[in-house]
Residue frames relative to the residue before (quaternion, step in Angstrom):
aa qw qx qy qz dx dy dz
M 1.0000 0.0000 0.0000 0.0000 0.00 0.00 0.00
M 0.4089 -0.7187 0.5066 0.2442 3.58 -0.87 0.93
V 0.2701 -0.7404 0.5946 0.1593 3.56 -0.98 0.87
R 0.1122 -0.8090 0.5760 0.0339 3.59 -0.69 1.06
W 0.2026 -0.7939 0.5707 0.0539 3.53 -1.11 0.87
E 0.2023 0.8529 -0.4670 0.1164 3.56 1.07 0.75
R 0.8070 0.1573 -0.0697 0.5649 3.61 0.90 -0.85
Q 0.6504 -0.5440 0.3528 0.3957 3.51 -1.17 0.55
D 0.6810 0.4787 -0.3115 0.4582 3.59 0.87 -0.88
G 0.6503 0.5040 -0.3158 0.4726 3.58 1.02 -0.75
A 0.6291 0.5375 -0.3313 0.4534 3.54 1.04 -0.79
T 0.6491 0.5167 -0.3172 0.4595 3.55 0.96 -0.85
T 0.6573 0.5108 -0.3082 0.4605 3.56 0.95 -0.88
N 0.6795 0.4872 -0.2925 0.4640 3.57 0.89 -0.94
Y 0.6123 0.5466 -0.3417 0.4577 3.57 1.07 -0.75
M 0.6774 0.4872 -0.2918 0.4676 3.57 0.90 -0.94
Q 0.6504 0.5100 -0.3225 0.4614 3.59 0.97 -0.80
K 0.6593 0.5020 -0.3054 0.4691 3.56 0.95 -0.88
S 0.6458 0.5253 -0.3178 0.4539 3.59 0.96 -0.88
A 0.6634 0.5043 -0.3017 0.4632 3.57 0.91 -0.94
A 0.6551 0.5120 -0.3173 0.4561 3.58 0.97 -0.82
L 0.6646 0.5013 -0.3068 0.4613 3.57 0.93 -0.86
R 0.6496 0.5049 -0.3192 0.4703 3.59 0.99 -0.81
W 0.6214 0.5378 -0.3409 0.4564 3.60 1.03 -0.76
I 0.6579 0.5030 -0.3074 0.4687 3.58 0.93 -0.90
E 0.6577 0.5135 -0.3082 0.4569 3.57 0.93 -0.90
N 0.6839 0.4858 -0.2958 0.4569 3.57 0.85 -0.95
A 0.6022 0.5461 -0.3599 0.4579 3.58 1.08 -0.66
Y 0.6592 0.4842 -0.3140 0.4821 3.59 1.00 -0.75
L 0.6405 0.5338 -0.3338 0.4398 3.60 0.90 -0.87
R 0.6250 0.5671 -0.3385 0.4161 3.59 1.02 -0.78
T 0.5890 0.5958 -0.3786 0.3935 3.59 1.10 -0.54
H 0.6645 0.4840 -0.2974 0.4857 3.60 1.27 -0.31
L 0.6742 0.5267 -0.2695 0.4422 3.59 1.27 -0.13
G 0.2697 0.7683 -0.5332 0.2296 3.55 0.79 1.00
G 0.7099 0.4597 -0.3299 0.4193 3.56 -1.24 0.46
R 0.6586 -0.4815 0.3962 0.4213 3.55 -1.07 -0.81
G 0.1774 0.8026 -0.5503 0.1465 3.54 -0.83 0.95
V 0.4134 -0.6881 0.5374 0.2584 3.53 -1.31 -0.20
E 0.1939 -0.7004 0.6597 0.1915 3.48 -1.38 0.30
I 0.2580 -0.7672 0.5736 0.1256 3.55 -0.85 1.03
G 0.8628 0.0618 -0.0549 0.4987 3.57 -0.88 0.97
G 0.1554 0.8324 -0.5180 0.1213 3.58 0.92 0.84
L 0.0671 -0.8440 0.5252 0.0848 3.58 1.11 -0.81
W 0.7882 -0.2874 0.2172 0.4990 3.63 -0.75 -0.98
R 0.7125 0.4171 -0.2507 0.5055 3.62 1.25 0.06
R 0.1099 0.8325 -0.5358 0.0877 3.58 0.93 0.83
F 0.4665 -0.6784 0.5057 0.2578 3.51 -1.18 0.74
T 0.4086 -0.7213 0.5072 0.2358 3.58 -0.87 0.95
V 0.1638 -0.7823 0.5968 0.0710 3.58 -0.71 1.11
P 0.6732 -0.4724 0.3506 0.4481 3.62 -1.21 0.24
S 0.5869 -0.6136 0.4002 0.3447 3.57 -1.06 0.75
S 0.6586 0.5142 -0.3072 0.4555 3.57 1.16 -0.50
S 0.6151 0.5524 -0.3402 0.4481 3.60 1.29 -0.21
K 0.3036 -0.7166 0.5981 0.1912 3.54 -1.29 0.48
V 0.0125 -0.8090 0.5871 -0.0259 3.56 -0.73 1.06
W 0.1631 -0.7406 0.6435 0.1041 3.53 -1.09 0.84
Y 0.3416 -0.7519 0.5352 0.1774 3.56 -1.07 0.78
V 0.1680 -0.7923 0.5857 0.0309 3.51 -0.86 1.12
D 0.1432 0.7694 -0.6178 0.0770 3.56 -1.00 0.81
R 0.5752 -0.6176 0.4249 0.3273 3.54 -1.26 0.43
M 0.7525 0.3271 -0.1705 0.5456 3.59 1.26 -0.32
S 0.5470 -0.5666 0.4985 0.3624 3.52 -1.33 0.34
M 0.6803 -0.4710 0.3574 0.4332 3.57 -1.27 0.25
E 0.6368 0.5366 -0.3259 0.4476 3.58 0.97 -0.84
D 0.6999 0.4606 -0.2704 0.4741 3.58 0.90 -0.92
L 0.6118 0.5416 -0.3512 0.4571 3.60 1.06 -0.67
T 0.6391 0.5310 -0.3216 0.4540 3.56 0.99 -0.86
K 0.6675 0.4781 -0.2989 0.4863 3.59 1.02 -0.74
H 0.6616 0.5305 -0.3038 0.4342 3.57 0.94 -0.95
Y 0.7684 0.2277 -0.1157 0.5867 3.56 1.04 -0.86
S 0.0102 -0.8698 0.4931 -0.0177 3.54 0.78 1.08
A 0.6212 0.5500 -0.3494 0.4353 3.60 1.16 -0.48
I 0.6523 0.4628 -0.3098 0.5142 3.60 1.26 -0.32
H 0.2000 -0.8455 0.4887 0.0790 3.56 -0.35 1.24
T 0.8029 0.1051 -0.0523 0.5844 3.60 1.11 -0.54
G 0.7415 0.4942 -0.2935 0.3461 3.51 -1.34 0.22
I 0.5075 0.6275 -0.4522 0.3796 3.62 1.18 -0.11
V 0.3591 -0.7451 0.5241 0.2030 3.54 -0.78 1.05
A 0.4401 -0.6947 0.5049 0.2621 3.55 -0.92 0.92
P 0.4071 -0.7236 0.4930 0.2602 3.62 -0.74 0.95
D 0.3701 -0.7015 0.5679 0.2201 3.52 -1.15 0.76
I 0.7748 0.1731 -0.0637 0.6047 3.54 1.19 -0.70
I 0.1870 -0.7583 0.6144 0.1120 3.57 -0.85 0.98
A 0.2483 0.7655 -0.5401 0.2461 3.55 -0.46 1.23
D 0.5530 -0.5755 0.4943 0.3445 3.51 -1.33 0.40
G 0.4503 -0.7265 0.4565 0.2472 3.55 -0.69 1.10
E 0.6327 0.5328 -0.3377 0.4491 3.58 1.18 -0.40
S 0.7742 0.2286 -0.1178 0.5783 3.60 1.21 -0.41
L 0.0655 -0.8462 0.5286 0.0152 3.56 0.45 1.22
P 0.2692 -0.8126 0.4980 0.1387 3.63 -0.52 1.15
L 0.5412 0.6086 -0.3892 0.4304 3.58 0.97 0.89
R 0.1080 -0.7758 0.6179 0.0685 3.56 -1.26 0.42
G 0.8021 0.3482 -0.2259 0.4294 3.56 -1.31 0.35
L 0.3683 0.7456 -0.4868 0.2673 3.60 1.13 0.50
D 0.4461 -0.6736 0.5238 0.2701 3.55 -1.15 0.67
F 0.8093 -0.0420 0.0323 0.5851 3.59 1.08 -0.59
I 0.1336 -0.7276 0.6656 0.0988 3.49 -1.40 0.44
V 0.1429 -0.7564 0.6326 0.0855 3.56 -1.01 0.86
A 0.0620 0.7699 -0.6311 0.0717 3.57 -0.82 1.06
S 0.0550 0.8210 -0.5577 0.1094 3.54 0.08 1.34
N 0.8271 -0.0597 -0.0192 0.5586 3.56 -0.59 1.21
V 0.4491 0.6764 -0.4419 0.3815 3.55 0.94 1.02
L 0.6518 0.5807 -0.3365 0.3531 3.58 0.78 -1.06
E 0.6726 0.5091 -0.2954 0.4484 3.59 0.98 -0.85
H 0.6428 0.5294 -0.3175 0.4535 3.61 1.23 -0.36
L 0.6459 0.5395 -0.3114 0.4414 3.58 1.25 -0.17
P 0.5122 -0.6629 0.4456 0.3157 3.62 -0.86 0.88
S 0.8010 0.1679 -0.0814 0.5688 3.60 1.03 -0.76
P 0.1895 -0.8266 0.5204 0.1001 3.61 0.14 1.24
L 0.6284 0.5371 -0.3514 0.4396 3.60 1.00 -0.69
K 0.6209 0.5306 -0.3346 0.4701 3.57 1.01 -0.77
A 0.6499 0.5201 -0.3119 0.4581 3.56 1.00 -0.85
L 0.6673 0.5081 -0.3146 0.4444 3.59 0.84 -0.93
K 0.6451 0.5076 -0.3243 0.4702 3.57 0.98 -0.79
S 0.6481 0.5173 -0.3135 0.4627 3.58 0.98 -0.84
W 0.6744 0.4927 -0.3014 0.4600 3.58 0.92 -0.87
Y 0.6023 0.5447 -0.3531 0.4646 3.57 1.05 -0.71
E 0.6928 0.4827 -0.2764 0.4590 3.57 0.87 -0.96
A 0.6509 0.5259 -0.3204 0.4440 3.60 1.13 -0.55
L 0.6308 0.5415 -0.3339 0.4443 3.60 1.20 -0.43
R 0.4221 -0.6344 0.5742 0.2995 3.54 -1.21 0.54
G 0.6395 -0.4684 0.4128 0.4486 3.56 -1.28 0.09
G 0.7715 0.2766 -0.2349 0.5225 3.57 -0.74 1.03
G 0.5354 0.6349 -0.3987 0.3890 3.59 1.29 -0.14
C 0.3063 -0.7733 0.5400 0.1290 3.56 -1.25 0.53
L 0.2124 -0.7227 0.6430 0.1383 3.51 -1.22 0.72
L 0.1631 -0.7493 0.6358 0.0878 3.56 -0.81 1.08
L 0.0297 -0.8158 0.5741 -0.0627 3.53 -0.54 1.25
K 0.0082 -0.7627 0.6466 -0.0109 3.55 -0.89 1.02
V 0.0057 -0.8097 0.5833 -0.0642 3.56 -0.71 1.13
P 0.4291 -0.7151 0.4767 0.2780 3.64 -0.66 1.00
D 0.3659 -0.6935 0.5811 0.2182 3.53 -1.15 0.76
K 0.4831 -0.7218 0.4105 0.2777 3.56 -0.57 1.16
R 0.5912 0.6001 -0.3691 0.3925 3.60 1.11 -0.55
F 0.7554 0.3562 -0.1791 0.5201 3.57 1.20 -0.53
S 0.6858 0.4601 -0.2775 0.4908 3.61 1.16 0.38
F 0.7065 -0.4310 0.3463 0.4418 3.54 -1.34 -0.10
D 0.5859 0.5832 -0.3604 0.4322 3.60 1.29 -0.10
H 0.3896 0.7911 -0.4369 0.1774 3.58 1.25 -0.13
R 0.6657 0.5028 -0.3098 0.4561 3.62 1.15 -0.47
R 0.6169 0.5957 -0.3314 0.3935 3.58 1.22 -0.34
E 0.5215 -0.6176 0.4887 0.3284 3.55 -1.22 0.55
R 0.5183 -0.6371 0.4731 0.3186 3.56 -1.05 0.77
T 0.4435 -0.6738 0.5244 0.2725 3.54 -1.10 0.76
S 0.3251 -0.7672 0.5212 0.1846 3.56 -0.69 1.06
L 0.6042 -0.5398 0.4400 0.3873 3.55 -1.26 0.41
T 0.6018 0.5677 -0.3524 0.4375 3.58 1.04 -0.74
H 0.6434 0.5195 -0.3083 0.4702 3.57 0.99 -0.85
L 0.6604 0.5079 -0.3087 0.4590 3.59 0.92 -0.89
I 0.6545 0.5112 -0.3135 0.4605 3.57 0.95 -0.86
E 0.6406 0.5301 -0.3231 0.4520 3.58 0.94 -0.90
E 0.7064 0.4483 -0.2756 0.4733 3.60 0.84 -0.89
Y 0.6184 0.5262 -0.3536 0.4645 3.60 1.09 -0.58
E 0.7261 0.4398 -0.2448 0.4684 3.57 0.87 -0.96
N 0.7726 0.1876 -0.1062 0.5972 3.58 1.21 -0.50
P 0.1752 -0.8417 0.5004 0.1018 3.61 0.38 1.20
D 0.6232 0.5537 -0.3499 0.4274 3.58 1.07 -0.62
S 0.6149 0.5625 -0.3479 0.4296 3.58 1.23 -0.30
I 0.4866 0.6558 -0.4488 0.3628 3.61 1.22 -0.16
D 0.1680 -0.8035 0.5697 0.0399 3.54 -0.54 1.25
L 0.2297 -0.8144 0.5191 0.1205 3.57 0.06 1.29
R 0.6274 0.5446 -0.3464 0.4357 3.57 0.97 -0.78
A 0.6457 0.5150 -0.3249 0.4607 3.59 0.97 -0.77
H 0.6440 0.5138 -0.3214 0.4669 3.58 1.00 -0.82
Y 0.6731 0.4789 -0.2946 0.4804 3.57 0.90 -0.91
G 0.6277 0.5523 -0.3365 0.4333 3.57 1.00 -0.79
E 0.6492 0.5040 -0.3200 0.4712 3.57 0.94 -0.84
W 0.6302 0.5334 -0.3248 0.4612 3.57 1.02 -0.84
V 0.6820 0.4961 -0.2980 0.4471 3.59 0.78 -1.02
E 0.7026 0.4701 -0.2721 0.4596 3.58 0.93 -0.88
L 0.8297 0.3107 -0.1275 0.4458 3.57 0.62 -1.14
V 0.7013 0.3824 -0.2732 0.5360 3.59 1.23 -0.25
N 0.7626 0.3490 -0.1958 0.5083 3.57 0.81 -0.98
G 0.4290 -0.7683 0.4060 0.2466 3.57 1.30 -0.10
K 0.4405 0.6736 -0.4773 0.3527 3.60 1.11 0.66
P 0.3985 -0.7364 0.4847 0.2528 3.62 -0.53 1.08
R 0.5070 -0.6227 0.5009 0.3228 3.54 -1.04 0.80
Q 0.7676 0.3159 -0.2879 0.4776 3.55 -1.24 0.60
S 0.5979 0.5416 -0.3824 0.4505 3.61 1.22 0.10
A 0.5998 -0.5618 0.4265 0.3777 3.55 -1.23 0.48
D 0.6127 0.5601 -0.3430 0.4395 3.58 1.07 -0.74
F 0.6237 0.5475 -0.3363 0.4452 3.56 1.02 -0.83
E 0.7070 0.4665 -0.2740 0.4555 3.58 0.75 -1.02
R 0.6344 0.5289 -0.3309 0.4565 3.59 1.00 -0.80
E 0.6758 0.4884 -0.2904 0.4695 3.56 0.90 -0.95
L 0.6332 0.5416 -0.3243 0.4479 3.56 0.98 -0.84
Q 0.6895 0.4779 -0.2796 0.4670 3.57 0.81 -1.00
K 0.6377 0.5409 -0.3231 0.4431 3.57 1.00 -0.82
L 0.7029 0.4686 -0.2745 0.4594 3.58 0.80 -1.01
M 0.6563 0.5052 -0.3161 0.4628 3.57 0.98 -0.79
A 0.6355 0.5289 -0.3250 0.4590 3.58 1.03 -0.77
Q 0.6894 0.4619 -0.2639 0.4917 3.57 1.11 -0.71
N 0.2853 -0.7344 0.5362 0.3029 3.58 1.26 -0.42
Y 0.1085 0.8540 -0.4995 0.0974 3.51 1.09 0.87
S 0.4567 -0.7148 0.4715 0.2412 3.55 -0.99 0.89
I 0.0003 -0.8084 0.5849 -0.0653 3.56 -0.11 1.35
H 0.5167 -0.5374 0.5259 0.4094 3.53 -1.36 -0.12
Y 0.2466 -0.7828 0.5557 0.1326 3.56 -0.34 1.23
H 0.8018 0.1588 -0.0414 0.5746 3.56 1.07 -0.78
V 0.1140 -0.7770 0.6153 0.0686 3.56 -1.21 0.55
W 0.0456 -0.8046 0.5916 -0.0233 3.52 -1.11 0.82
I 0.2744 -0.6472 0.6476 0.2940 3.46 -1.45 -0.13
D 0.7602 -0.4380 0.2193 0.4269 3.57 -1.25 0.30
R 0.6911 0.4802 -0.3186 0.4363 3.61 0.85 -0.81
D 0.5655 0.5740 -0.3882 0.4472 3.60 1.20 -0.41
L 0.6603 0.5051 -0.3092 0.4618 3.56 0.95 -0.87
R 0.6166 0.5324 -0.3475 0.4643 3.57 1.02 -0.72
E 0.6400 0.5284 -0.3200 0.4570 3.58 1.01 -0.83
V 0.6378 0.5196 -0.3225 0.4682 3.58 0.99 -0.82
I 0.6601 0.5060 -0.3115 0.4596 3.58 0.88 -0.91
E 0.6718 0.4922 -0.3060 0.4613 3.57 0.90 -0.88
Y 0.5863 0.5557 -0.3710 0.4580 3.59 1.11 -0.56
T 0.6689 0.4913 -0.3148 0.4605 3.61 0.87 -0.87
R 0.6871 0.4809 -0.2831 0.4653 3.58 1.07 -0.68
N 0.7835 0.3885 -0.1880 0.4471 3.57 0.76 -1.04
V 0.7328 0.3762 -0.2242 0.5208 3.59 1.08 -0.68
W 0.7480 0.3578 -0.2085 0.5187 3.58 0.84 -0.93
R 0.3125 -0.7770 0.4832 0.2554 3.57 1.26 -0.41
L 0.2439 0.7400 -0.5777 0.2432 3.57 0.96 0.84
D 0.3270 -0.8019 0.4793 0.1423 3.54 -0.63 1.17
W 0.4500 0.6203 -0.5257 0.3692 3.51 0.38 1.30
E 0.1698 -0.7874 0.5853 0.0931 3.54 -1.22 0.43
P 0.4889 -0.6589 0.4801 0.3102 3.58 -1.13 0.61
V 0.1626 -0.7945 0.5804 0.0739 3.56 -0.32 1.24
V 0.7321 0.1516 -0.1451 0.6480 3.55 1.36 -0.19
F 0.1548 0.7467 -0.6437 0.0641 3.57 -1.07 0.75
W 0.0088 0.8078 -0.5849 0.0726 3.53 -0.32 1.32
N 0.3765 -0.7298 0.5295 0.2127 3.55 -0.74 1.09
A 0.6208 -0.4971 0.4380 0.4190 3.55 -1.29 0.31
H 0.0892 -0.8074 0.5829 -0.0182 3.57 -1.02 0.85
F 0.7424 -0.4220 0.2699 0.4449 3.58 -1.28 0.05
Y 0.7612 0.3012 -0.1852 0.5437 3.60 1.12 -0.56
R 0.7135 0.3584 -0.2192 0.5608 3.58 1.23 -0.47
K 0.1068 -0.8583 0.5015 0.0200 3.56 0.04 1.31
E 0.6554 0.4348 -0.2993 0.5402 3.52 1.15 0.74
T 0.4470 -0.6293 0.5516 0.3160 3.53 -1.29 0.34
V 0.1163 -0.7861 0.6061 0.0352 3.56 -0.93 0.95
T 0.1059 0.7891 -0.6003 0.0760 3.55 -0.86 0.94
I 0.1615 -0.7217 0.6568 0.1476 3.52 -1.30 0.46
L 0.1475 -0.7759 0.6112 0.0518 3.52 -0.75 1.12
K 0.1351 -0.8067 0.5739 0.0398 3.56 -0.63 1.15
K 0.3457 -0.7421 0.5448 0.1816 3.54 -0.75 1.11
R 0.5101 -0.6625 0.4486 0.3156 3.55 -0.85 0.95
A 0.4722 -0.6800 0.4917 0.2699 3.53 -0.96 0.96
T 0.4008 -0.7034 0.5351 0.2413 3.54 -1.04 0.80
V 0.4682 -0.6853 0.4875 0.2710 3.56 -1.07 0.76
């Protein structure tokens, strides 16, 4: 079928249709790596569809009741967690797959999470990771999180300054000027709720650098069998890290 771009409204419709079709094709391919038994972390209302022959358990930091309160604007579709656990310290082993879509940026210590997820996989298991690219999101005004910063916070957990992370969010995402009463009120409110913000932001090459750090410095024995950069229709970096099978 020919795609035509004659009018602005038609162009927008065709763009959306093309984007949806491409994402469907990509997700169908990604699913081929998700056989067996695994978990999805933080699926909420946008859980990833796994093959019908696979078994997936849903992991979240809150109970269903608390998730409903935390995301009060979402009235339907939140998946009930099977396991309540901290995403940075997954209390599981021997998994065939882990899905973490739009999760890593919500964690104060992404390196700690990646190490935990690696340890939770069996040999030959896969981590499907989707991470938004700040250039295509509400994070576009924020400075990219450097690998040096991540390493410092991983090695010195007490150095993680939650107030600074929330402050950046309130100022550059919620648009509250610093030194204003609105800024302080919003900051205190979100921190009191332990609201799930983006603690960190990256672009695609930053994520590649983080992955290579886990492989070359930590010697985690996994490799990216898929690495798709953010694109005009895919506003996130997508990777599958496959753990080397044990002999």
